[in-house]
N, C-alpha and C positions, 0 to 999 in steps of 0.2 A: 764182475770187476776183476781186472787182471792186476795182481799185486806185483811189485818189483821183486825180481829174483833175489836180490841182496836182502830185502826185508824178510822174505820167507826163510832164507837160509839162517838168519840170526834170530828171528822171533819165534819160529815154530819150536825149536828145541828149548827156548827160554820158557815158553808157556806150557810145554808138555802136550802130548797128543790129544787128550780129551778137551782141555781148555782151548787149544788151538782150533780144534774142529768146531767147537761152539762159537768161537770167534768168526771162523769162516762162514758158518751158517748165518750168523747175524748180519753179515754184509749184504745179504740178499733180502733181509727183512725190512719192513717199514720202520723208520726211526720213531722212537717214542716221543710224544709231545708232552711237555710239562711246563707248568707255570708256578710262580710263587706269589702269594697275595701280600700286598702292603698292609701290615697289621694295623696301621694307624688309619689309613683311608678306607679300607675294606671292612671296617667293623660291622658286624651283624650281616655280612653278605656271604653267600656260599656259591660254590661252583654249580652251574646249572646241572640238574641231575641227569639230563640226557647226554651230556658230554663228560661228566665226572667218571673217572675210572677208580683210582685208588690214591691214597696219600703217599708221597715220597717218604720212605720210612725214616730217613736221617734228617728230615726238615719238617718241622711242625706246620709251616705255612706253604709247603710245596705239594703239588698235586699232579698226577698223571691225568691226561685227557684221553678219551676214546678216539678223538679225531682232532684235526687241526682246523679251527675256525679261521675265518678271514679277519685276523686280529686288527688289520689296518682300518677296518670299518667299524670298530667298537670304540665309541667315545670314552668308555671307562678305561681302556688301555692307554689312550692319550692322556687321560686325567691322572694316570699313575696309580690306579688301584691294584694293578698286577703287572708282572713282568714275565715275559716268555723266556724260560731259562732251561738249559740242559740239566738233567737231574743230578748227575755226578757233581757238578759245580756247587750244588746246594750243600755239599758235605761241610763246607766252611762254617755253616751255622752250628753244626755239631761240635766242631773243634772249639769255637768260641764259647759255647755254652759250658763245655767241660773245663776250660782252662782260664777263662776270664770272668771274674766275679766283681771287680771294682772298676770305677771309671778309669779310662785309659785314653792316651793319644795314640791313634793307629794310622798306619799308612798302607794303602793298596798301591803298590809301586807300578804295576803294569795293568791298568784297570779297565780299559775300554774293551767292550762296549759298556760295561758297568755292572753286570749281574752280580759278581762277587762283592763289589762295593755296596750294592743295595742290601745284600744279605748281611754284610758286616755291620752296616749302619743300623739295620733292624735288630740285630742280635747283641751288639755291644751294650753294656750297661748304660743307664741314663747318665747324662752329663759327660759322656765320652765325646771326643772330637776325632773325626775321620778326615784324613788327607786322601784324596783319590787322584791318582796321577796317571797320565798317559804321555809317553814321549813323542808320539806321532801326532802332529797338529790336527790333521783331518779326523783322526780317530778320537782325539781329545774333544772335538766339538760334539761328536756323538755322545761321549761320556757326559758332557755338561747337560745335554738334553735329557738323558735318562736320570741323572741326579736331580735335576730340577723337577722332573715329573714326579719323582718320589716325594719331594717336598720337605725333607728333613732340614731344619735350620743349622745343624751342627756339622757341616761338611765344607771342606775347601777343595776345589778342583784345580790341579796344576798341570802344566805342560812342560815337563822337564825330564832329564836323564838322572840316573842314580848318582852320577858324579856331582850333579848340581845339588842334590840333597846333602851330599857329604860336605860340600863347601858351605852350605847354608847354615850349618850348625844346629839344625833341628834334631830333637831326640824323640824316640817313639818307644812305647811299651809293647806294641804289636806291629809287625811288618809282614804283610802278605806279598810274596814274590811269585806271581803267576807268570812264569818265565816264557819268553819267546822260545819256541821249540820246533822240532821237525814235524810235529803234527800227526804222528802216526795214529793217535786215537781219534782223529777227525776224518779218517778215510771215508767212512760212510756218509758223513755230513758234508764234507768238502772234497769232492772227487779230484779237484786240482791238486790237492795235497799228495795224491798218489803219483802224479806226474812230476812233482817237484822233489820227491824223496830221493835221497842218495846217501851213501855212507859218509861222503864228504860233508853233506848238510848236517848229519847228526854230530859229527866231530866239531863243526863250526859252532853249532848251537851249544854243545857242552862247554866249549871254551868261552863263548859269550856269557853263558849263565854264571860261570865262575868269576868273570870280570864284574858282572853285576853284583854278585855276592860280596866281592872284595870292596866295592864302592859303598854298598849299603850297610854292611855289618857294623861299621863304627856309629851308625845312626841309631842302633838298637841299644836301649838302656840295659845296664846290668840287671839280670832277672827277667828281661823281656823275652818274648817268644817271636821266632821267625817261622812263618808258615811257607813251606816251599811246595810249589805245585807245577806240573806240566800237563799237557794233553798228549803225551807220547808214551811209548812202551819201553824203549831200550834202556838198559841200566846206565849207560854213559851219561845220559841226561837226568837220571833219577838216583838210584842207589849210590852210584859212584860220586855224585855231587853231594849227597848227604855225608858220605865218608870224607869228602874234601872239607866240609865244614868242621866235622869232628876232629880232623887231623890238623887243621890250620888255626882253629880258634878254640877258646875255652867254652865248650858247649856240651850240652847233654840232650839226648833225644827223648821226646815225650811220647807216651802212649795215648791213644784215643780209644775209649771203650766202644766196641761195635757188636752188633748181633750177628751170629753166624747166618741167620736167615737173610741178611742183606746181600750176601754173595760177594763181599769185598775180598779181594785177593791180597795176601801178604807179600812180603819181599820175594822176588823171583831170583835173587842172587844168593847162592849158597855161601859166598864169601862175605856177604853183607846182610846178615839176617836181622836187621833192625826192624822195629815196629814202623812200617810204612803201609800206605793204603792205596791199593790199585783198583780202579774201576775198569773192567774189561768187558766190552760188548759181548753178549752171549752168557757171561757169568753174572753181570749186573744189568739192570734195565737202564742203560745209559750209553753215552759215548765213552771214550777212553779218558782216564784221568789218573794222575799219580799225585799223592800228597803226603807230606811228612812234616812234623813239628819239632823244632829244636829250641832250647832255652839257652840264652847267653848267661853263663855262670859268672865269669869275670872277663875283663878285657877293657881295652882302651875305647873311649867314646870321643866323638867329636866335641869340640868346645863350643858351647852355645854362645852365639854372638849377642852383643848388647844392642838394644833397639836404639835407633836414632830419634832424637827429639822432634825434628822437623820432617814430616813425612807427607808425601804428595796427596794422601787421602784426607788430610786435614786442612786443605787449602781453603775450604768454604764452609761456613756454618749456616744452618737453616733450622727452622721449626718444622720438624718432620711431621707429616700427617699421621694421625692415629689409625694406621691401617693394619696393625698386627696386635695379637693378644700379648699381654704382659710386656708392653713396649718398654717399660721402665727397666727391664733386664737386658736391654740392648743398647749399644752405642751406635750412633749414626755416623757413617764414614762416607766421604766423597771420594770416588775414583773417577777422575775426569768428569764426565757429565752424568755419572750414575751414582745414585744414593743407595748405600748398602747398610743393612742392619747386622751387626755382629754381636754375638753374646759377650757380655762383660767378662764372663769366665775365661774366655780365650782371646780377648782383644789383643793382648800383647803378642801372642803367638801369630795372630793374623798379621800384625805389623811386621814381624820378623819375616814371615812368608812373603809379604808384598815387597820387601826390600831385596830379597835374595832369590825369589823364584818367579816363574811366569804364572801368575794366578789368573785363572779364567772365570772362576765362580767362587763366592764365599758367602756363607751365612744366608741372608735373605736379600736378594736384589729388589729394592723397594720401587725405584722409579728412575726415569731419565728426564733430563731437562731438554725441552724443545721449545725454543723461543721463550715465552712467558709461562708455558705450561709445564707442570710436573706430571709426567705420564706414568701411570702405574705399570710395572713390568709384568711380563707374562709369568715369570718365576714367582712373583708375589701371588698371582691367582692360584698357582699350584702348591704354594707353601702350606704346610700343616699349621703354621702360625697365623695364617690370614684371619683377620676379623671380617667375616662376611657381611656383618651388619654395617660396616663402614661404607658400603656401596649399595646402590639400588641393584637388585639382581632379578633375573628371570630364568625360570627353568624351561628348557626347550625340548621338543621331541627329537627323535634320532635323526630324522632327515634334516632338520634345521641345524642340529649339532654337526652333522657331516658337511653341510654347507659352510658352517663356520670354520671347521677344520680344513676345508679346502681353501680358506681365506677368501671366500665369496662374500658378497654383501648379504646380510640378513635383515629382515624387517622386524621392527619391534612394535608393540602396541602403541597407539597414539598417546596414551596416558603415561608412558614411561618418561621420567624426568630426563632432561638434557644432561650431558656430561658423561662420565665414565660409568658403564654398566657392566656388572659381572654376569657372564653367561654360565649357567649350570645345566648339567644333564643328569637326571635322576638325583638332583640335589648336590651333585659334585661339581666344583668349579672346573671349567675347561678354558676360560680366558676372558678377556675384556673386549668390549667395543666402546667407541665414543659415539654417543647418540647426539646427532646434530638437529634432531627434530624431523626434518624431511628425509633424512638418510642416516646411515651409520658408517663409521670407519671401522673396519675389522682390524684389530690389533694383534691377531695371531701371528707368530713369527713366520716370515716368508720361507725360511729354510726348513721349517718343521711341517709345512702344509702337506696334506694328502695330495699327491700328484695324479693319482688315478681318477679319471672322470666317470668310470662306470660304477654301478652298484651290483653286488652279488645278488643272485636270485633270493637268497635267504640272508638277511642281515644277522650278524652274530649276536648271540645273547650268552655271554660267558658267565656273568654273575647274576644272581637273583637275590 
């Protein structure tokens, strides 16, 4: 790999000779493979011993693998039992465990494809609410898919910019800003980042990051924490932006206890020796990441808007089918032709979000209306709140599961009742079909289907 001359000139002296050499050596090494398990869905399951390497030390549910299986052909990956994630990104779970002990309202501002949001949702205390946002629409659709696969009912996914949140009047106890950046830490993973790198790009990113901070800071409650992260190395986008926060706002920086054995690098700026956390390939078994945590001590907050009495989601009433556990804890809301279950605890917050933001997913999407039918949604099949006994269901083998995930027609036993049938693989739901007796309609989302027509020689078995 040929690194840009400007990058070498600035980064080599920043890292120091030994750390720089370790970094250079890592660029020719195979990238580590890591996953984190969904603790709700993967209960009593383990990584297959033939591919399990070691645990990611800063994440209880994170694991390194000895090799990269063909995840696309594992139905349990599609069912949301685990997520393939770069190890350094899992450090967010350590931050949350050390600093958040009570239920909160949290925002992941730049969330796609969703790995950090999944870890936030898994680690936040029970009864917390997570907003997972992505400004770019095509990336936001990927975010929705991953959030729905995880299946947690207390998540709202939006497609907005930071300035939209400032106007919306929503307030948060935790805000994660995983900033758009120059991507120096992804050189090994994304070679195109090498070609795109320039000093002008780092300057532009640093300025954009400050604009995002200015927009989102008023949305942080007094006493709340902002988690700042990038996947780059230069101090302009890292330590200098932490200094910008401390100089322009009433804030204090917080420490995260780490083990020296983890290989995490502290601040590389002698002028800004704050407690920050750098993951550098060659020093840590990961790609590049920078993270710091600041608390808002005092300061102006946005004014929370009042909810409007007449809202588009309340235009139609229905007797909702009993398809989820503890349904009495949810309110049923209509959004156009979709029926959504939202927790009564945060129904008012949902209404405020619907009025002021572009909401793509919220709570539990229950069903859509098509003609006279109420068709259960795919998100319902993957929800951890699903009442499986509400539907006839059948557990299928891996080849049938892959047929289903390709959105092909599958054959059910002749004694299966007509109507909506839940398909499971190893007892875990993967979606619905409508059984018409002589054939079935596959209800798997078209945009999610496996496009590859071939099968690997060895089908993956990641969990046992």
